[in-house]
C-alpha positions in Angstrom: 51.1 96.3 91.6 52.1 93.8 89.0 48.7 93.7 87.6 48.9 97.4 87.6 51.5 97.7 85.7 50.9 94.9 83.4 53.8 92.4 85.2 53.3 88.8 86.0 54.2 87.2 89.4 58.4 86.6 89.0 60.9 85.5 91.0 59.3 82.5 92.4 56.5 84.8 94.1 53.2 83.1 93.0 54.6 79.9 94.7 56.4 81.9 97.8 52.9 84.1 98.3 50.8 81.0 98.6 52.7 79.0 101.4 52.5 82.5 102.9 48.7 83.4 103.1 47.3 80.6 101.3 46.6 80.2 97.3 43.4 82.0 97.4 44.9 85.0 99.4 47.8 85.6 96.9 45.7 85.4 93.7 43.9 87.9 95.3 46.6 90.2 96.2 48.5 89.3 92.8 45.7 90.2 90.5 44.1 93.2 92.3 46.3 96.0 93.0 46.2 96.2 97.0 48.0 98.8 99.1 48.9 97.7 102.2 50.1 99.2 105.4 51.8 97.7 108.5 49.5 96.4 110.5 47.6 94.7 107.2 50.8 93.7 106.7 51.2 92.4 109.5 47.6 90.6 110.1 47.6 89.2 106.9 51.4 87.3 107.3 53.3 89.0 104.9 54.7 90.6 107.9 57.1 88.8 110.8 56.6 91.7 113.0 54.7 95.1 113.1 56.8 97.5 114.9 55.3 101.4 116.6 55.5 104.3 113.9 59.5 104.8 114.2 60.7 101.5 115.9 61.5 99.5 113.0 65.4 99.9 113.7 65.1 98.9 117.2 62.8 96.2 116.6 65.1 94.6 113.5 68.4 95.2 116.0 66.5 93.3 118.8 66.0 90.3 116.0 69.0 90.5 114.9 70.5 90.9 118.3 68.1 87.2 119.9 69.5 85.7 116.3 73.0 86.3 116.6 73.0 85.3 120.1 71.4 81.5 118.9 73.5 78.5 118.0 75.0 79.5 114.1 75.0 75.5 113.2 71.2 75.5 114.5 70.3 78.5 112.7 72.9 77.7 109.5 70.1 74.1 109.5 67.5 75.8 110.1 67.6 78.0 106.9 69.1 74.7 104.8 65.8 73.0 105.4 63.3 75.7 104.5 65.3 76.5 101.7 65.3 72.8 100.2 61.7 73.5 100.8 58.8 72.4 103.4 57.0 69.7 101.0 55.3 67.4 104.1 55.5 66.7 107.2 57.5 63.1 106.7 59.8 65.0 104.8 60.5 67.7 107.7 60.1 64.9 110.5 63.4 62.7 108.1 65.1 65.6 107.8 64.7 66.5 111.5 65.5 63.3 112.2 68.4 63.7 110.2 69.7 66.6 111.8 68.5 66.3 115.2 71.8 64.2 115.6 74.4 66.5 113.9 73.6 69.6 116.8 73.6 67.2 119.6 76.9 66.1 118.7 77.8 70.5 118.6 80.3 72.2 121.0 77.4 74.4 121.6 74.8 71.9 122.5 77.1 70.3 124.8 77.6 73.3 126.2 74.6 74.7 127.0 73.8 71.3 128.0 76.0 71.5 130.7 75.3 74.9 131.5 71.8 74.1 132.0 71.9 71.0 134.1 74.0 72.9 136.5 71.9 75.2 137.4 
C-alpha cells in the first residue's frame, strides 16, 4: 500500500521484508500494490501460520501455550539473537558457541535432562 499512497517503506521494512521473502519479491511487493489474503501471505512467507476462517484466535492461543511452556531463558536468548540480526552462518555459529554453555547451566535444562534420563 506504500506506493499506492505515495509513501516509501519505513521502520526497516525494506530490510526485514527482503530477509523474509527475498529481495526481488520484497521490491515487487513494496512497489506494486498487491492485496493478499491469508493463504497468499502464508504461501509467500509473510505469515508464520494460516488458520481456518474463524480459527485465528485458537491458533494464536495454541502457539502462546507452546511458547509459555518453553524454557524462558532459551526463548529470551533466541529472541536476542534474532534481534541482533542473523548476518552470516559464521556469526550464528559463534553466538551458539557463546550461548549453549549458558543454557546448559540453567536449572530448566538440568531439570529437563533429569526427567529425560529417568524415562
